[in-house]
C-alpha positions in Angstrom: 102.6 233.8 40.2 103.6 230.4 39.1 104.2 229.4 35.5 104.4 225.8 34.3 105.8 224.2 31.2 104.4 221.0 29.7 106.9 219.7 27.3 109.7 221.6 29.0 112.4 219.5 27.4 111.7 220.6 23.8 113.7 223.1 21.8 111.1 225.9 21.9 110.3 225.5 25.6 114.1 225.6 26.2 114.3 228.8 24.3 111.5 230.4 26.3 112.9 229.2 29.6 116.4 230.3 28.9 115.2 233.7 27.6 113.4 234.2 30.9 116.5 233.2 32.8 118.8 235.5 30.8 116.5 238.5 31.4 115.7 237.6 35.0 112.0 238.4 34.3 110.7 235.6 36.6 112.1 234.1 39.7 113.3 230.5 38.9 111.6 229.2 42.0 108.3 230.2 40.4 108.9 228.1 37.3 107.5 224.5 37.2 108.6 222.0 34.6 107.6 218.6 33.2 108.6 216.5 30.2 108.1 212.9 29.3 111.9 212.7 29.3 112.4 214.4 32.6 116.1 213.7 32.7 116.4 216.6 30.2 115.4 218.9 32.9 118.1 218.2 35.4 120.1 221.3 34.4 117.1 223.6 35.4 117.1 222.2 38.9 120.4 224.0 39.4 118.6 227.3 39.0 116.0 226.4 41.6 113.2 225.4 39.2 110.7 222.8 40.3 110.5 219.6 38.2 107.2 217.6 38.4 106.2 214.1 37.4 103.1 214.7 35.3 101.1 217.1 33.2 98.4 217.1 35.9 100.9 218.2 38.6 102.1 221.1 36.4 98.5 222.3 35.9 97.6 221.8 39.5 100.6 223.9 40.8 100.7 226.6 38.1 98.7 229.8 37.3 99.9 229.9 33.7 100.4 226.6 31.9 102.6 226.7 28.8 101.8 224.0 26.3 105.0 223.3 24.5 104.2 220.0 22.8 103.5 218.6 19.4 100.1 218.9 17.8 99.8 215.2 17.8 100.0 214.9 21.6 97.9 217.9 22.7 94.7 216.0 23.0 96.2 213.6 25.5 97.9 216.4 27.5 94.6 218.4 27.7 92.8 215.3 28.9 95.4 214.9 31.7 94.9 218.5 33.0 91.3 219.4 32.2 90.0 218.5 35.7 92.1 221.2 37.3 91.6 224.0 34.8 89.5 226.7 36.2 88.9 230.5 36.0 92.1 231.2 37.9 94.3 229.4 35.4 95.5 230.4 31.9 96.7 228.1 29.2 99.5 229.5 26.9 99.8 227.4 23.8 102.7 227.4 21.3 101.3 224.3 19.6 101.3 224.9 15.8 98.0 224.7 14.0 95.8 224.1 17.1 93.2 226.9 17.6 91.8 228.4 20.8 88.4 226.9 20.2 89.9 223.5 19.8 91.7 223.7 23.1 88.6 225.0 24.9 86.5 222.1 23.4 89.0 219.5 24.7 89.0 221.1 28.1 85.2 221.2 28.0 84.9 224.8 29.2 85.3 228.4 28.1 88.8 228.4 29.6 91.4 231.1 29.3 93.8 230.5 26.3 96.5 232.6 24.9 97.9 231.3 21.6 101.6 232.2 21.0 104.0 231.6 18.1 107.6 232.4 19.2 110.8 231.4 17.5 114.2 230.1 18.7 116.1 233.5 18.6 114.5 234.0 22.0 117.6 232.2 23.2 119.7 235.2 22.3 117.3 238.0 23.1 116.1 238.5 19.5 112.9 236.5 19.5 109.9 237.4 17.2 106.7 236.4 18.9 103.1 236.7 17.8 100.3 236.5 20.4 96.5 235.9 20.1 93.9 236.1 22.9 90.2 236.5 23.4 87.9 236.6 26.3 87.8 235.5 29.1 91.6 236.2 29.2 92.0 239.5 31.1 94.3 242.4 30.0 96.5 241.8 33.0 96.9 238.1 32.2 97.7 238.8 28.5 100.2 241.5 29.4 102.0 239.2 31.8 102.5 236.6 29.0 103.3 239.3 26.4 106.0 240.7 28.8 107.5 237.2 29.1 108.2 237.2 25.4 108.9 240.9 25.2 111.7 240.4 27.6 113.6 238.4 24.9 112.7 240.1 21.7 109.8 241.8 19.9 106.1 240.9 20.0 103.1 241.5 17.7 99.5 241.0 18.6 97.7 239.2 15.8 94.3 237.8 14.9 94.0 234.0 15.0 93.3 234.0 11.3 96.9 235.1 10.8 98.7 232.9 13.3 99.4 230.0 10.8 100.9 232.5 8.4 103.0 233.8 11.4 104.2 230.2 11.9 105.4 230.1 8.3 107.0 233.6 8.4 108.8 233.9 11.8 108.2 230.6 13.5 109.9 228.6 10.8 111.8 231.6 9.5 115.1 231.0 11.3 115.5 227.7 9.5 115.2 229.5 6.1 118.0 231.9 7.2 120.2 229.0 8.4 119.6 227.1 5.2 120.6 230.1 3.1 123.7 230.7 5.2 124.7 227.1 5.0 124.6 227.2 1.2 126.6 230.4 0.9 129.3 229.1 3.4 129.5 225.7 1.6 130.0 227.4 -1.7 132.7 229.6 -0.3 134.5 226.5 0.8 134.1 225.0 -2.6 135.8 228.1 -4.0 138.7 227.6 -1.7 137.9 229.8 1.3 138.3 228.6 4.9 135.0 227.8 6.5 135.5 229.9 9.7 136.4 233.0 7.7 133.5 232.6 5.3 131.1 232.0 8.2 132.3 235.0 10.1 132.0 237.3 7.1 128.5 236.0 6.1 127.0 235.9 9.5 127.9 239.5 10.1 126.6 240.3 6.7 123.2 238.8 7.7 123.2 240.8 11.0 124.1 244.1 9.3 121.6 243.5 6.5 118.8 242.8 9.0 119.6 246.0 10.9 119.6 248.0 7.6 116.3 246.4 6.6 114.8 247.3 10.0 116.3 250.7 10.7 117.4 252.4 7.4 114.0 253.5 6.2 114.6 252.0 2.8 112.5 249.1 1.3 114.1 245.8 0.5 114.0 246.7 -3.3 115.8 250.0 -2.5 118.4 248.3 -0.5 119.0 245.7 -3.2 119.5 248.6 -5.7 122.0 250.2 -3.4 124.2 247.1 -3.5 123.8 246.3 -7.2 126.0 247.9 -9.9 125.0 247.5 -13.6 126.6 244.3 -14.9 128.6 243.9 -11.6 129.1 240.9 -9.3 125.9 241.4 -7.3 124.0 241.8 -10.6 125.4 238.5 -11.8 124.4 236.8 -8.6 120.8 238.2 -8.7 120.4 237.2 -12.3 121.4 233.6 -11.3 118.8 233.7 -8.5 116.2 235.0 -10.9 116.9 232.3 -13.5 116.4 229.7 -10.8 113.1 231.3 -9.8 114.4 232.1 -6.3 111.5 234.3 -5.3 109.0 231.6 -6.3 111.0 229.0 -4.4 110.9 231.0 -1.2 107.2 231.8 -1.6 106.4 228.1 -2.2 108.3 227.2 1.0 106.5 229.8 3.1 103.1 228.6 1.7 104.1 224.9 2.4 104.8 225.8 6.0 101.5 227.6 6.3 99.6 224.8 4.7 101.1 222.3 7.1 100.1 224.4 10.0 96.6 224.4 8.7 96.7 220.6 8.3 97.9 220.1 11.9 94.9 222.0 13.1 92.5 219.5 11.5 91.1 216.6 13.6 93.0 213.3 13.2 95.7 214.7 11.0 99.1 213.1 11.7 
């Protein structure tokens, strides 16, 4: 079984590939790579992966073709490969906003397409990936792709109607966490604390809080109440967040990401 990556030099493709390598799920010699900037792929050659010179060559020599490119370039990429897409090949698209039917229309056939929305924590084995498929994709083919992502995190099977919301929640989600951490650590520095110490404390606070949210059985509201004493320090911080309309700010950001994913799926949208 050969898998190929179009756009292999991108950040998300790199996360998927490195996740596969870290877990040893697929033999490196069964992985084919191409990117317009192929020099980015030299490091993968050391693992025994094959680097090709075109989208066409990837599709010709692979059973599963991962489309790891920008929405603005997918039409050109699909035009390059459509002549070799047949019933024995399966496209795996991580392209934001571009639906299964759109891909099939560009290929010109009822080809096999699995739509996936992963995120960059795949790199460290904590990816959160949503997958969508429909006939003629077989259960065996879908499970193979799901296992690729399951090897580096958790997976959820979703409807295509939800995939742009998934993009906004978990696809873009790591950036929200990083932005929040950046703000906390910067303010700690302003208050006189060393950056490294503040970062160590807050990063572990994020990890521990995430585990509590996942494993404690308590809701987010219940966990907040457990930390908050009347008129205490946490209460003061939460009051400040509320006065700045923190929840609404976050909700608007998530909605903006989802709306942008919707826009990217519309024809001729830059």
